TIKEMAR-604961 format. One line per field, with one value per atom (N, C-alpha, C): residue number from 1; residue in three letters; atom name; z, x, y. Coordinates in steps of 0.05 Angstrom, whole numbers, plus 5000, padded with zeros to 4 digits. Atoms other than C-alpha are relative to their C-alpha. Example, Ala and Ser with C-alpha at 12.3 -4.5 7.8 and 13.67 -1.06 7.14 Angstrom:
% TIKEMAR-604961
k (1/1/1/2/2/2)
r (ALA/ALA/ALA/SER/SER/SER)
a (N/CA/C/N/CA/C)
pz (5000/5156/5000/4999/5143/5014)
px (5018/5246/5018/4984/5273/4985)
py (4976/4910/5024/4976/4979/5022)
This chain:
% TIKEMAR-604961
k (1/1/1/2/2/2/3/3/3/4/4/4/5/5/5/6/6/6/7/7/7/8/8/8/9/9/9/10/10/10/11/11/11/12/12/12/13/13/13/14/14/14/15/15/15/16/16/16/17/17/17/18/18/18/19/19/19/20/20/20/21/21/21/22/22/22/23/23/23/24/24/24/25/25/25/26/26/26/27/27/27/28/28/28/29/29/29/30/30/30/31/31/31/32/32/32/33/33/33/34/34/34/35/35/35/36/36/36/37/37/37/38/38/38/39/39/39/40/40/40/41/41/41/42/42/42/43/43/43/44/44/44/45/45/45/46/46/46/47/47/47/48/48/48/49/49/49/50/50/50/51/51/51/52/52/52/53/53/53/54/54/54/55/55/55/56/56/56/57/57/57/58/58/58/59/59/59/60/60/60/61/61/61/62/62/62/63/63/63/64/64/64/65/65/65/66/66/66/67/67/67/68/68/68/69/69/69/70/70/70/71/71/71/72/72/72/73/73/73/74/74/74/75/75/75/76/76/76/77/77/77/78/78/78/79/79/79/80/80/80/81/81/81/82/82/82/83/83/83/84/84/84/85/85/85/86/86/86/87/87/87/88/88/88/89/89/89/90/90/90/91/91/91/92/92/92/93/93/93/94/94/94/95/95/95/96/96/96/97/97/97/98/98/98/99/99/99/100/100/100/101/101/101/102/102/102/103/103/103/104/104/104/105/105/105/106/106/106/107/107/107/108/108/108/109/109/109/110/110/110/111/111/111/112/112/112/113/113/113/114/114/114/115/115/115/116/116/116/117/117/117/118/118/118/119/119/119/120/120/120/121/121/121/122/122/122/123/123/123/124/124/124/125/125/125/126/126/126/127/127/127/128/128/128/129/129/129/130/130/130/131/131/131/132/132/132/133/133/133/134/134/134/135/135/135/136/136/136/137/137/137/138/138/138/139/139/139/140/140/140/141/141/141/142/142/142/143/143/143/144/144/144/145/145/145/146/146/146/147/147/147/148/148/148/149/149/149/150/150/150/151/151/151/152/152/152/153/153/153/154/154/154/155/155/155/156/156/156/157/157/157/158/158/158/159/159/159/160/160/160/161/161/161/162/162/162/163/163/163/164/164/164/165/165/165/166/166/166/167/167/167/168/168/168/169/169/169/170/170/170/171/171/171/172/172/172/173/173/173/174/174/174/175/175/175/176/176/176/177/177/177/178/178/178/179/179/179/180/180/180/181/181/181/182/182/182/183/183/183/184/184/184/185/185/185/186/186/186/187/187/187/188/188/188/189/189/189/190/190/190/191/191/191/192/192/192/193/193/193/194/194/194/195/195/195/196/196/196/197/197/197/198/198/198/199/199/199/200/200/200/201/201/201/202/202/202/203/203/203/204/204/204/205/205/205/206/206/206/207/207/207/208/208/208/209/209/209/210/210/210/211/211/211/212/212/212/213/213/213/214/214/214/215/215/215/216/216/216/217/217/217/218/218/218/219/219/219/220/220/220/221/221/221/222/222/222/223/223/223/224/224/224/225/225/225/226/226/226/227/227/227/228/228/228/229/229/229/230/230/230/231/231/231/232/232/232/233/233/233/234/234/234/235/235/235/236/236/236/237/237/237/238/238/238/239/239/239/240/240/240/241/241/241/242/242/242/243/243/243/244/244/244/245/245/245/246/246/246/247/247/247/248/248/248/249/249/249/250/250/250/251/251/251/252/252/252/253/253/253/254/254/254/255/255/255/256/256/256/257/257/257/258/258/258/259/259/259/260/260/260/261/261/261/262/262/262/263/263/263/264/264/264/265/265/265)
r (UNK/UNK/UNK/UNK/UNK/UNK/UNK/UNK/UNK/UNK/UNK/UNK/UNK/UNK/UNK/UNK/UNK/UNK/UNK/UNK/UNK/UNK/UNK/UNK/UNK/UNK/UNK/UNK/UNK/UNK/UNK/UNK/UNK/UNK/UNK/UNK/UNK/UNK/UNK/UNK/UNK/UNK/UNK/UNK/UNK/UNK/UNK/UNK/UNK/UNK/UNK/UNK/UNK/UNK/UNK/UNK/UNK/UNK/UNK/UNK/UNK/UNK/UNK/UNK/UNK/UNK/UNK/UNK/UNK/UNK/UNK/UNK/UNK/UNK/UNK/UNK/UNK/UNK/UNK/UNK/UNK/UNK/UNK/UNK/UNK/UNK/UNK/UNK/UNK/UNK/UNK/UNK/UNK/UNK/UNK/UNK/UNK/UNK/UNK/UNK/UNK/UNK/UNK/UNK/UNK/UNK/UNK/UNK/UNK/UNK/UNK/UNK/UNK/UNK/UNK/UNK/UNK/UNK/UNK/UNK/UNK/UNK/UNK/UNK/UNK/UNK/UNK/UNK/UNK/UNK/UNK/UNK/UNK/UNK/UNK/UNK/UNK/UNK/UNK/UNK/UNK/UNK/UNK/UNK/UNK/UNK/UNK/UNK/UNK/UNK/UNK/UNK/UNK/UNK/UNK/UNK/UNK/UNK/UNK/UNK/UNK/UNK/UNK/UNK/UNK/UNK/UNK/UNK/UNK/UNK/UNK/UNK/UNK/UNK/UNK/UNK/UNK/UNK/UNK/UNK/UNK/UNK/UNK/UNK/UNK/UNK/UNK/UNK/UNK/UNK/UNK/UNK/UNK/UNK/UNK/UNK/UNK/UNK/UNK/UNK/UNK/UNK/UNK/UNK/UNK/UNK/UNK/UNK/UNK/UNK/UNK/UNK/UNK/UNK/UNK/UNK/UNK/UNK/UNK/UNK/UNK/UNK/UNK/UNK/UNK/UNK/UNK/UNK/UNK/UNK/UNK/UNK/UNK/UNK/UNK/UNK/UNK/UNK/UNK/UNK/UNK/UNK/UNK/UNK/UNK/UNK/UNK/UNK/UNK/UNK/UNK/UNK/UNK/UNK/UNK/UNK/UNK/UNK/UNK/UNK/UNK/UNK/UNK/UNK/UNK/UNK/UNK/UNK/UNK/UNK/UNK/UNK/UNK/UNK/UNK/UNK/UNK/UNK/UNK/UNK/UNK/UNK/UNK/UNK/UNK/UNK/UNK/UNK/UNK/UNK/UNK/UNK/UNK/UNK/UNK/UNK/UNK/UNK/UNK/UNK/UNK/UNK/UNK/UNK/UNK/UNK/UNK/UNK/UNK/UNK/UNK/UNK/UNK/UNK/UNK/UNK/UNK/UNK/UNK/UNK/UNK/UNK/UNK/UNK/UNK/UNK/UNK/UNK/UNK/UNK/UNK/UNK/UNK/UNK/UNK/UNK/UNK/UNK/UNK/UNK/UNK/UNK/UNK/UNK/UNK/UNK/UNK/UNK/UNK/UNK/UNK/UNK/UNK/UNK/UNK/UNK/UNK/UNK/UNK/UNK/UNK/UNK/UNK/UNK/UNK/UNK/UNK/UNK/UNK/UNK/UNK/UNK/UNK/UNK/UNK/UNK/UNK/UNK/UNK/UNK/UNK/UNK/UNK/UNK/UNK/UNK/UNK/UNK/UNK/UNK/UNK/UNK/UNK/UNK/UNK/UNK/UNK/UNK/UNK/UNK/UNK/UNK/UNK/UNK/UNK/UNK/UNK/UNK/UNK/UNK/UNK/UNK/UNK/UNK/UNK/UNK/UNK/UNK/UNK/UNK/UNK/UNK/UNK/UNK/UNK/UNK/UNK/UNK/UNK/UNK/UNK/UNK/UNK/UNK/UNK/UNK/UNK/UNK/UNK/UNK/UNK/UNK/UNK/UNK/UNK/UNK/UNK/UNK/UNK/UNK/UNK/UNK/UNK/UNK/UNK/UNK/UNK/UNK/UNK/UNK/UNK/UNK/UNK/UNK/UNK/UNK/UNK/UNK/UNK/UNK/UNK/UNK/UNK/UNK/UNK/UNK/UNK/UNK/UNK/UNK/UNK/UNK/UNK/UNK/UNK/UNK/UNK/UNK/UNK/UNK/UNK/UNK/UNK/UNK/UNK/UNK/UNK/UNK/UNK/UNK/UNK/UNK/UNK/UNK/UNK/UNK/UNK/UNK/UNK/UNK/UNK/UNK/UNK/UNK/UNK/UNK/UNK/UNK/UNK/UNK/UNK/UNK/UNK/UNK/UNK/UNK/UNK/UNK/UNK/UNK/UNK/UNK/UNK/UNK/UNK/UNK/UNK/UNK/UNK/UNK/UNK/UNK/UNK/UNK/UNK/UNK/UNK/UNK/UNK/UNK/UNK/UNK/UNK/UNK/UNK/UNK/UNK/UNK/UNK/UNK/UNK/UNK/UNK/UNK/UNK/UNK/UNK/UNK/UNK/UNK/UNK/UNK/UNK/UNK/UNK/UNK/UNK/UNK/UNK/UNK/UNK/UNK/UNK/UNK/UNK/UNK/UNK/UNK/UNK/UNK/UNK/UNK/UNK/UNK/UNK/UNK/UNK/UNK/UNK/UNK/UNK/UNK/UNK/UNK/UNK/UNK/UNK/UNK/UNK/UNK/UNK/UNK/UNK/UNK/UNK/UNK/UNK/UNK/UNK/UNK/UNK/UNK/UNK/UNK/UNK/UNK/UNK/UNK/UNK/UNK/UNK/UNK/UNK/UNK/UNK/UNK/UNK/UNK/UNK/UNK/UNK/UNK/UNK/UNK/UNK/UNK/UNK/UNK/UNK/UNK/UNK/UNK/UNK/UNK/UNK/UNK/UNK/UNK/UNK/UNK/UNK/UNK/UNK/UNK/UNK/UNK/UNK/UNK/UNK/UNK/UNK/UNK/UNK/UNK/UNK/UNK/UNK/UNK/UNK/UNK/UNK/UNK/UNK/UNK/UNK/UNK/UNK/UNK/UNK/UNK/UNK/UNK/UNK/UNK/UNK/UNK/UNK/UNK/UNK/UNK/UNK/UNK/UNK/UNK/UNK/UNK/UNK/UNK/UNK/UNK/UNK/UNK/UNK/UNK/UNK/UNK/UNK/UNK/UNK/UNK/UNK/UNK/UNK/UNK/UNK/UNK/UNK/UNK/UNK/UNK/UNK/UNK/UNK/UNK/UNK/UNK/UNK/UNK/UNK/UNK/UNK/UNK/UNK/UNK/UNK/UNK/UNK/UNK/UNK/UNK/UNK/UNK/UNK/UNK/UNK/UNK/UNK/UNK/UNK/UNK/UNK/UNK/UNK/UNK/UNK/UNK/UNK/UNK/UNK/UNK/UNK/UNK/UNK/UNK/UNK/UNK/UNK/UNK/UNK/UNK/UNK/UNK/UNK/UNK/UNK/UNK/UNK/UNK/UNK/UNK/UNK/UNK/UNK/UNK/UNK)
a (N/CA/C/N/CA/C/N/CA/C/N/CA/C/N/CA/C/N/CA/C/N/CA/C/N/CA/C/N/CA/C/N/CA/C/N/CA/C/N/CA/C/N/CA/C/N/CA/C/N/CA/C/N/CA/C/N/CA/C/N/CA/C/N/CA/C/N/CA/C/N/CA/C/N/CA/C/N/CA/C/N/CA/C/N/CA/C/N/CA/C/N/CA/C/N/CA/C/N/CA/C/N/CA/C/N/CA/C/N/CA/C/N/CA/C/N/CA/C/N/CA/C/N/CA/C/N/CA/C/N/CA/C/N/CA/C/N/CA/C/N/CA/C/N/CA/C/N/CA/C/N/CA/C/N/CA/C/N/CA/C/N/CA/C/N/CA/C/N/CA/C/N/CA/C/N/CA/C/N/CA/C/N/CA/C/N/CA/C/N/CA/C/N/CA/C/N/CA/C/N/CA/C/N/CA/C/N/CA/C/N/CA/C/N/CA/C/N/CA/C/N/CA/C/N/CA/C/N/CA/C/N/CA/C/N/CA/C/N/CA/C/N/CA/C/N/CA/C/N/CA/C/N/CA/C/N/CA/C/N/CA/C/N/CA/C/N/CA/C/N/CA/C/N/CA/C/N/CA/C/N/CA/C/N/CA/C/N/CA/C/N/CA/C/N/CA/C/N/CA/C/N/CA/C/N/CA/C/N/CA/C/N/CA/C/N/CA/C/N/CA/C/N/CA/C/N/CA/C/N/CA/C/N/CA/C/N/CA/C/N/CA/C/N/CA/C/N/CA/C/N/CA/C/N/CA/C/N/CA/C/N/CA/C/N/CA/C/N/CA/C/N/CA/C/N/CA/C/N/CA/C/N/CA/C/N/CA/C/N/CA/C/N/CA/C/N/CA/C/N/CA/C/N/CA/C/N/CA/C/N/CA/C/N/CA/C/N/CA/C/N/CA/C/N/CA/C/N/CA/C/N/CA/C/N/CA/C/N/CA/C/N/CA/C/N/CA/C/N/CA/C/N/CA/C/N/CA/C/N/CA/C/N/CA/C/N/CA/C/N/CA/C/N/CA/C/N/CA/C/N/CA/C/N/CA/C/N/CA/C/N/CA/C/N/CA/C/N/CA/C/N/CA/C/N/CA/C/N/CA/C/N/CA/C/N/CA/C/N/CA/C/N/CA/C/N/CA/C/N/CA/C/N/CA/C/N/CA/C/N/CA/C/N/CA/C/N/CA/C/N/CA/C/N/CA/C/N/CA/C/N/CA/C/N/CA/C/N/CA/C/N/CA/C/N/CA/C/N/CA/C/N/CA/C/N/CA/C/N/CA/C/N/CA/C/N/CA/C/N/CA/C/N/CA/C/N/CA/C/N/CA/C/N/CA/C/N/CA/C/N/CA/C/N/CA/C/N/CA/C/N/CA/C/N/CA/C/N/CA/C/N/CA/C/N/CA/C/N/CA/C/N/CA/C/N/CA/C/N/CA/C/N/CA/C/N/CA/C/N/CA/C/N/CA/C/N/CA/C/N/CA/C/N/CA/C/N/CA/C/N/CA/C/N/CA/C/N/CA/C/N/CA/C/N/CA/C/N/CA/C/N/CA/C/N/CA/C/N/CA/C/N/CA/C/N/CA/C/N/CA/C/N/CA/C/N/CA/C/N/CA/C/N/CA/C/N/CA/C/N/CA/C/N/CA/C/N/CA/C/N/CA/C/N/CA/C/N/CA/C/N/CA/C/N/CA/C/N/CA/C/N/CA/C/N/CA/C/N/CA/C/N/CA/C/N/CA/C/N/CA/C/N/CA/C/N/CA/C/N/CA/C/N/CA/C/N/CA/C/N/CA/C/N/CA/C/N/CA/C/N/CA/C/N/CA/C/N/CA/C/N/CA/C/N/CA/C/N/CA/C/N/CA/C/N/CA/C/N/CA/C/N/CA/C/N/CA/C/N/CA/C/N/CA/C/N/CA/C/N/CA/C/N/CA/C/N/CA/C/N/CA/C/N/CA/C/N/CA/C/N/CA/C/N/CA/C/N/CA/C/N/CA/C/N/CA/C/N/CA/C/N/CA/C/N/CA/C)
pz (5022/4050/5003/5002/4047/4978/5026/3978/4988/5011/3970/4973/5027/3908/4977/5016/3871/5010/4988/3917/5022/4980/3953/5023/4974/4024/4996/4992/4042/5019/4976/4078/5019/4980/4119/5020/4982/4152/5025/4977/4224/5004/4998/4213/4970/5024/4152/5002/4996/4152/4988/5002/4150/4979/5017/4094/5011/4992/4135/5012/4994/4153/4977/5030/4076/5001/5011/4052/4977/5028/3979/5001/5005/3953/4997/5004/3933/5027/4976/4002/5020/4989/4030/4993/5016/3980/5010/4990/4000/5028/4972/4073/5005/4998/4067/4990/5011/4023/5019/4981/4073/5021/4973/4131/4991/5008/4087/5008/4996/4096/4976/5020/4051/4994/5004/4064/5019/4982/4092/4997/4999/4112/5000/5001/4095/5010/4989/4136/4988/5014/4101/5022/4979/4148/5007/4997/4180/4995/5007/4175/4968/5028/4106/4977/5025/4065/5009/4993/4112/4988/5013/4069/4971/5028/4003/4998/5001/3983/4974/5028/3916/5011/4993/3949/5007/4987/3987/4973/5025/3919/4981/5019/3879/5014/4988/3930/5002/5002/3931/4971/5027/3855/4995/5007/3856/5016/4980/3916/4988/5011/3884/5019/4982/3920/5031/4976/3975/5025/4982/4004/5003/4994/4035/5013/4993/4055/5019/4980/4111/4993/5007/4101/5016/4991/4133/4984/5021/4107/5016/4982/4127/5012/4983/4175/4979/5018/4118/4974/5024/4067/4996/5004/4037/4988/5006/4014/4968/5021/3944/4999/4994/3963/5013/4987/4010/4978/5020/3950/4982/5016/3906/5016/4988/3959/5001/4999/3965/4974/5024/3892/4995/5002/3905/5024/4981/3961/5026/4976/4018/5014/4987/4064/5030/4971/4127/5002/4997/4148/5029/4976/4204/5014/4978/4264/5017/4987/4290/5022/4976/4356/5012/4989/4372/4986/5015/4309/4997/5007/4303/5023/4982/4369/4992/5014/4354/5021/4980/4395/4985/5008/4389/4998/5002/4397/4981/5017/4345/4974/5022/4304/4987/5007/4299/4973/5026/4237/5004/4996/4270/4996/4997/4284/4967/5030/4209/4985/5012/4182/5006/4990/4226/4989/5012/4202/4970/5029/4130/4997/5002/4144/5006/4990/4180/4970/5025/4118/4978/5025/4069/5006/4987/4113/4998/4999/4116/5035/4970/4183/5006/4987/4229/5015/4987/4248/5021/4981/4312/5015/4984/4342/5020/4978/4410/5022/4975/4477/5025/4976/4549/5004/4999/4560/4978/5023/4496/4989/5006/4480/5016/4984/4534/4989/5015/4499/4978/5024/4435/5008/4997/4463/4999/5003/4469/4972/5026/4394/4989/5011/4380/5011/4989/4422/4987/5010/4389/4972/5032/4312/4997/5010/4283/4984/5017/4255/5011/4992/4256/4999/4994/4286/5005/4993/4295/5020/4981/4355/4999/5004/4342/5023/4981/4388/5025/4972/4448/5008/4990/4450/5019/4986/4478/5031/4971/4552/5015/4986/4603/5023/4982/4643/5028/4975/4699/5017/4987/4714/5004/4995/4716/4981/5015/4687/5004/5001/4713/4991/5013/4677/4981/5010/4643/4972/5033/4569/4997/5004/4579/5010/4994/4613/4977/5020/4558/4973/5017/4512/5002/4998/4545/4996/5004/4546/4974/5029/4471/4989/5011/4466/5000/4998/4485/4973/5026/4417/4983/5022/4379/4974/5020/4329/4999/4997/4353/5003/5001/4342/5008/4994/4376/4988/5017/4341/5020/4977/4383/4984/5015/4352/5020/4987/4375/5028/4973/4440/5006/4993/4433/5003/4996/4431/5027/4974/4501/5023/4978/4539/5010/4986/4589/5002/5000/4581/4971/5025/4529/4992/5006/4491/5020/5012/4509/5012/4989/4540/5018/4981/4600/5013/4987/4629/4984/5015/4575/5003/4996/4591/5013/4989/4637/4982/5023/4583/4981/5024/4532/5013/4988/4581/5005/4994/4598/4967/5026/4522/4989/5006/4514/5016/4986/4566/4987/5009/4538/4972/5029/4461/4994/5009/4454/4971/5025/4393/4976/5025/4344/4995/5004/4358/5007/4998/4363/4975/5023/4305/5005/4997/4294/4981/5020/4265/5006/4992/4258/5005/5000/4251/4984/5022/4196/4981/4998/4174/5030/4976/4248/5003/5001/4245/5028/4977/4296/5028/4980/4338/5017/4984/4395/4996/5000/4384/4973/5026/4324/5007/4998/4315/4972/5027/4268/5003/5005/4241/5013/4990/4262/5030/4971/4337/5007/4992/4336/4996/5002/4310/5023/4977/4366/5023/4979/4414/5005/4999/4393/5009/4989/4406/5027/4971/4473/5018/4992/4487/4995/5009/4452/4988/5007/4451/4986/5011/4425/4971/5025/4350/4987/5014/4337/5005/4994/4375/4985/5014/4336/4970/5028/4267/5000/4997/4292/4993/5000/4305/4975/5023/4241/4977/5026/4190/5000/5002/4207/5003/4993/4242/4978/5024/4187/4974/5026/4131/5003/4999/4155/5008/4989/4184/4976/5018/4126/4973/5026/4070/4980/5017/4043/4992/5011/4002/5013/4985/4047/4978/5021/4019/5015)
px (5018/1383/4996/5008/1347/4983/5014/1327/5007/4990/1328/4988/5014/1284/5025/4979/1344/5030/4967/1405/4993/5003/1393/5017/4985/1415/5021/4978/1481/4993/5010/1461/5014/4978/1520/4996/5002/1496/4987/5014/1473/4970/5026/1406/4987/5013/1360/4977/5022/1317/4969/5024/1240/4989/5013/1194/4993/5006/1171/5023/4974/1241/5015/4985/1263/4993/5008/1275/5020/4988/1291/5007/4996/1319/4976/5023/1252/4985/5016/1222/5017/4990/1276/4999/5010/1268/4972/5027/1195/5001/4998/1211/5012/4986/1262/4984/5016/1219/4977/5023/1161/5005/4989/1203/5015/4981/1236/5032/4972/1304/5019/4986/1356/5021/4970/1418/4992/5002/1425/5025/4979/1478/4990/5009/1465/5024/4982/1502/4996/5004/1512/5000/5001/1488/5010/4988/1516/4981/5020/1451/4992/5011/1430/5022/4980/1491/5032/4974/1553/5019/4980/1614/4990/5009/1570/4990/5009/1564/4982/5011/1528/4975/5024/1460/5005/4990/1493/5008/4988/1530/4976/5028/1460/4983/5019/1427/5014/4985/1482/4994/5002/1476/4972/5026/1404/4991/5007/1400/5015/4981/1458/5011/4982/1494/4988/5015/1443/5007/4994/1471/5029/4971/1536/4999/5003/1550/5026/4980/1588/4997/5001/1605/5019/4987/1636/5021/4976/1704/5014/4981/1748/5019/4978/1805/5026/4978/1853/4998/5001/1830/5021/4976/1881/4989/5005/1887/4983/5013/1865/4970/5030/1796/4990/5011/1785/4996/5002/1797/4978/5024/1748/4975/5027/1695/4997/5004/1708/4987/5007/1699/4966/5027/1624/4986/5012/1614/4994/5000/1625/5027/4981/1660/5009/4992/1672/5001/5000/1682/4993/5013/1640/5018/4987/1675/4975/5026/1615/5008/4989/1639/4978/5017/1575/4992/5005/1567/5026/4974/1643/5019/4982/1678/5031/4970/1751/5024/4978/1814/5019/4984/1849/5029/4971/1917/5006/4994/1910/5016/4979/1970/5001/4998/1963/4982/5014/1911/4979/5019/1860/5010/4988/1906/5011/4991/1937/4974/5024/1864/4993/5004/1851/5016/4982/1915/4992/5007/1893/4974/5025/1825/5008/4991/1858/5016/4987/1905/4983/5018/1852/4976/5020/1815/4969/5029/1755/4991/5007/1712/5001/5003/1715/4974/5023/1641/4998/4996/1639/4974/5018/1585/5009/4986/1598/4976/5020/1558/5014/4986/1574/5028/4967/1652/5013/4978/1675/5012/4979/1702/5024/4976/1751/5026/4974/1799/5007/4993/1795/5006/4995/1801/5030/4976/1876/5011/4992/1882/4989/5014/1831/5016/4987/1871/5029/4972/1937/5000/5002/1914/4984/5017/1893/4978/5019/1830/4973/5025/1761/4981/5021/1703/4979/5025/1636/4995/5014/1603/4973/5028/1536/4986/5019/1477/5008/4996/1502/5021/4981/1553/4991/5014/1498/5009/4997/1505/4978/5019/1473/4988/5013/1426/5000/5000/1425/5029/4972/1500/5006/4994/1503/5019/4983/1550/5030/4972/1611/5010/4995/1607/5024/4972/1679/4996/5004/1652/4991/5012/1613/5023/4978/1670/5024/4982/1717/4991/5012/1669/5002/4999/1668/5029/4970/1744/5008/4990/1750/4992/5003/1719/5023/4975/1787/5017/4989/1814/4995/5011/1773/4991/5005/1763/4976/5020/1703/4972/5028/1628/4986/5019/1573/4974/5024/1508/4978/5027/1443/4979/5021/1406/4998/5000/1385/4993/5012/1350/4989/5011/1311/5021/4978/1377/5010/4985/1399/4979/5017/1339/4984/5015/1304/4968/5025/1240/4988/5011/1190/5006/5001/1190/4987/4974/1213/5026/4978/1265/5016/4988/1278/5023/4979/1329/5025/4976/1378/5005/4995/1371/5027/4974/1432/5022/4985/1470/5006/5002/1452/5010/4994/1463/5030/4970/1535/5016/4990/1550/5000/5001/1525/5021/4981/1572/5025/4969/1635/5003/4995/1620/4987/5015/1573/4986/5015/1526/5019/4978/1587/5009/4989/1606/4978/5023/1538/4984/5018/1496/4975/5027/1429/4998/5009/1409/4973/5025/1342/4999/4999/1365/4978/5020/1311/5016/5032/1283/5000/5011/1287/5002/4996/1316/4996/5002/1297/4990/5006/1259/4976/5020/1214/4972/5026/1159/5005/5000/1140/5011/4986/1181/4998/5006/1169/5021/4977/1216/4991/5010/1173/5004/4999/1173/5028/4967/1250/5011/4995/1256/4992/5006/1215/5013/4982/1255/5026/4978/1313/4991/5008/1275/4998/4998/1263/5024/4975/1333/5017/4988/1357/4979/5023/1300/5011/4993/1340/5007/4998/1335/5028/4972/1409/5014/4984/1434/4988/5010/1387/5012/4987/1412/5030/4972/1484/5000/4999/1467/4987/5017/1420/5011/4989/1458/5030/4975/1522/5022/4978/1561/4997/4995/1539/5011/4990/1551/5032/4971/1626/5012/4988/1636/4998/5007/1604/5008/4990/1637/4979/5023/1570/5013/4993/1574/4981/5021/1543/4982/5014/1488/4997)
py (5015/1027/4973/5029/0964/4995/5002/0944/4974/5030/0867/4999/5007/0869/5007/4993/0899/4995/5005/0884/4979/5023/0818/4999/5000/0811/4976/5018/0773/4983/5016/0711/4995/5002/0714/5021/4974/0777/4989/5009/0769/5002/4994/0795/5009/4996/0796/5018/4979/0860/4987/5008/0846/5019/4983/0872/5028/4969/0933/5016/4985/0949/5011/4989/0961/5028/4975/1028/5004/4997/1046/5032/4970/1113/5017/4990/1129/5005/4997/1120/5019/4980/1162/5028/4975/1218/5010/4989/1221/5009/4995/1221/5029/4973/1280/5019/4979/1321/5004/4997/1312/5018/4988/1338/5025/4977/1391/4998/5005/1359/5000/4999/1380/4980/5021/1330/4977/5025/1261/4983/5022/1213/4973/5030/1140/4985/5016/1091/4973/5030/1020/4983/5014/0974/4972/5023/0911/4979/5018/0873/5001/4999/0855/5001/4995/0880/4996/5006/0874/5020/4986/0897/5010/4997/0901/5028/4970/0974/5006/4995/0967/5012/4982/0988/5030/4975/1043/5020/4983/1072/5003/4998/1064/5022/4978/1105/5026/4973/1159/5009/4991/1164/5009/4991/1169/5025/4973/1225/5023/4978/1262/5015/4984/1318/5004/4997/1321/4978/5023/1253/4996/5008/1229/4970/5029/1157/4990/5011/1119/4968/5029/1043/4985/5016/0987/4985/5014/0955/4981/5015/0899/5014/4983/0924/4998/5002/0903/5018/4982/0955/5018/4983/0995/5026/4973/1069/4998/5000/1053/4996/5009/1023/5023/4977/1082/5022/4980/1131/4990/5009/1092/5007/4991/1102/5029/4974/1172/5012/4990/1180/5000/5001/1157/5018/4987/1208/4987/5017/1155/5013/4984/1203/4987/5010/1156/4969/5030/1083/4998/5006/1051/4980/5019/1013/4992/5007/0972/4981/5020/0943/4985/5015/0913/4979/5021/0871/4986/5009/0858/5006/4995/0861/4998/4998/0882/5004/4997/0873/5020/4976/0940/4993/5003/0908/4976/5023/0851/5008/5000/0856/5032/4972/0933/5004/4997/0923/5020/4976/0969/5024/4978/1021/5012/4997/1015/5012/4991/1024/5032/4974/1082/5024/4986/1116/5007/4994/1108/5015/4982/1137/5026/4973/1196/5012/4988/1207/5005/4993/1206/5023/4978/1258/4991/5006/1213/4996/5000/1203/4968/5026/1143/5001/5003/1127/4977/5020/1088/4995/5007/1048/4980/5018/1019/5006/5003/1009/4994/5011/1005/5011/4993/1006/4996/5010/0989/5017/4978/1054/5001/4995/1050/4988/5006/1006/5013/4989/1041/5031/4974/1111/5007/4989/1112/5004/5002/1096/5027/4977/1153/5026/4977/1202/5004/4995/1187/5003/4994/1181/5022/4979/1245/4998/5006/1220/5016/4987/1256/4976/5022/1214/5010/4995/1209/4974/5023/1168/5000/5001/1141/4995/5006/1138/5009/4992/1179/4984/5021/1126/4975/5021/1081/4991/5006/1088/4985/5014/1047/5018/4980/1096/4992/5006/1052/5002/4993/1065/5023/4970/1138/5008/4988/1188/4993/5004/1161/4968/5024/1096/5002/4994/1085/5004/4994/1082/5031/4972/1149/5022/4979/1180/5002/5004/1158/5021/4985/1190/5031/4971/1257/5009/4996/1254/5004/4997/1251/5026/4969/1324/5016/4980/1350/4996/4997/1326/5018/4979/1374/4986/5015/1317/4981/5014/1287/5009/4991/1292/4979/5018/1257/5002/5003/1235/4999/4999/1253/4979/5017/1192/4974/5029/1120/4999/4997/1139/4971/5024/1075/4976/5022/1033/4999/5005/1053/5002/4989/1085/4975/5020/1040/5014/4984/1088/5008/4993/1104/5032/4971/1168/5020/4986/1222/4990/5011/1179/5018/4979/1225/4990/5007/1177/5004/4993/1200/5031/4971/1275/5009/4992/1275/4997/5008/1244/5019/4975/1296/5021/4976/1350/5002/5001/1323/5006/4996/1321/5028/4977/1385/5022/4984/1418/4993/5008/1377/5008/4995/1383/5026/4975/1443/4991/5005/1445/4999/4995/1459/4973/5026/1383/4983/5020/1349/5000/5000/1326/4980/5017/1290/4981/5023/1227/4986/5010/1193/4969/5028/1122/4983/5014/1110/4980/5007/1059/4984/5007/1039/4967/5027/0968/4989/5020/0915/5018/4984/0970/4978/5011/0941/5010/4986/0991/5014/4983/1036/5025/4972/1096/5014/4985/1155/5025/4980/1206/5029/4975/1269/5005/4998/1256/5002/5001/1244/5031/4972/1317/5015/4980/1344/4989/5005/1303/5018/4983/1344/5027/4974/1405/5001/4998/1386/5000/4994/1377/5023/4975/1438/5019/4986/1486/5028/4975/1546/4994/5001/1559/4998/4997/1580/4970/5024/1516/4974/5023/1468/5007/4996/1504/4987/5009/1487/4970/5032/1413/4990/5010/1402/5009/4988/1448/5006/4992/1476/4982/5020/1418/4978/5020/1365/5006/4988/1411/4998/4997/1419/4967/5031/1342/4984/5018/1308/5006/4990/1348/5011/4994/1376/5033/4975/1442/5017/4976/1504/5012/4978/1545/5027)
């Protein structure tokens, strides 16, 4: 959510979204209804808001039970704060290694936060790219936290399937606690839509995770995109990768209902 008219941006954040990149609860509701989407997960952004959750909390209140939230927090966040976030249907904490590279050995602070997230049965939502996941992976194997890895792990298509970061992502499937988000193709693809240079990566994720531990995300409202992106073609992209109706239902309905603590219908 980007609603600077009601919730001004934090000037200390690394990027201030432009007017055409803003998205209010009303905008999102219109989009979801137009595409007949019942549920949504809103990720509080690094850009614009950083650790400020007011816009996210407001959006979750307006969208009601159809919405869940993910937010960033300082590494020193305690259990009381996590429980307060849960009360607003914020079900996960985002670790953004792109915006805020973190030393996983820095005083055990990150490990402590991950343990707290696991103890509260919240999700750890990870944004990383290249080989950033390699250093973090031992913690993720050791601490029994449920996790979501954004944007296919953002592999570099020029480096092939054997690049260490993507191999670390595939290895996390053995934990049974990881889900990969099929989103953000424009963030790592070197080609225009339909981003065929990512096909082999999606195929590898399908083999290791299966539809039961893959989910989908649009990345709306497409912050800092080099070209125009529309919601509908992204759904069509998923259909190209997973042409089977049962597989798509698992990715679009069954997995997110379970993983983001929605009530099934």
